[in-house]
Residue, then its C-alpha position, 0 to 999 in steps of 0.5 A: m499499500s502507498r504511503a500516500f494513503v496512511k495517516e501518520g499522526d501524534g495518536a490523538l483524536d480530532p475532538l468529537p463534533d459538539l453535541p447539538l445545543s437546543a434554540h430554545p431558553n434554557y430554563v432551568t429549575p433549582r432541581g434541574l440546575a443541580a442535576l447539570h452541576a452533578r452531571l458535570q461533576t460526574r463527567q470530569t470525574d470520568l475524564a481524569a479517570l481516563k486519563s490516568r489509565p496506564d494503557r491510553l491507546d483508546k482515545l475514543p473515551e476520552a474525547a466522548a467525556e470532553r465533548d460531554i464536559r462541553y455539552l454540560e458547561a454550554r447548558l449551565r452558562s445559557a441555563i436560565p433559573v425558574d424558581p418555583a416557590t416565587h410563582s403565584l399559583t394563579s396560573v401556569a407557569s415553568g416551573l410549576a405543577v399542573t392537575v388537568e382533567d380530560e373530557a372523560g374525567q380522567t386527572q393528570t399532573y404535569e410538571i413543567t421543567g426545563e429540557d434537561e429534566a424533562d421525562p415523559a414517564r415521569f410527566r415532566i414536559t419543557p415549556h415548549a412541548p405542546l401541551a405545555r404551550a396550551l397550559l402556560g398562562a392557563e388559570v384553575g378552571d380554564r379550559v384549554t385545548w391540546r392539539k395532539p397528532s392524534g387529534a385536538t383533546d380538552l383539558t381542564v385545569v384543577k390545580i396549579e402548585c409548587p412541585p414536590a422537591 
């Protein structure tokens, strides 16, 4: 094989491409901010452990940890803290929990959180999710329409409260 096609270098990897950052405002609750800091600390610890390995032939894990650290630092720099305790609880806002009732009388509580702590399985949704957009600004007793791909659903706001810590 011709040596012209063999890349020789110092064994270092090019940096991995950065993880994409959301174009939406980065609202974070106190719980979400603490989780971001904890994730950053964990990845920094992981990176230190990777760099202290006696055999560092595989640099990909280090590059991945460095990429994750860049992402988490960017998320922390762009964080817009939202403290649910400062809201009046008269209307739905980011950081609050809202209980709704559907047309069948079933109730469900959703928490409007930042993107980094959103978790549909725990009913934590982002402020730009279609349901959150329908709920933001609504007051107890208001009917809102949640437009879903499967069709519109009318919901009644039953309760607005600070989420459990």
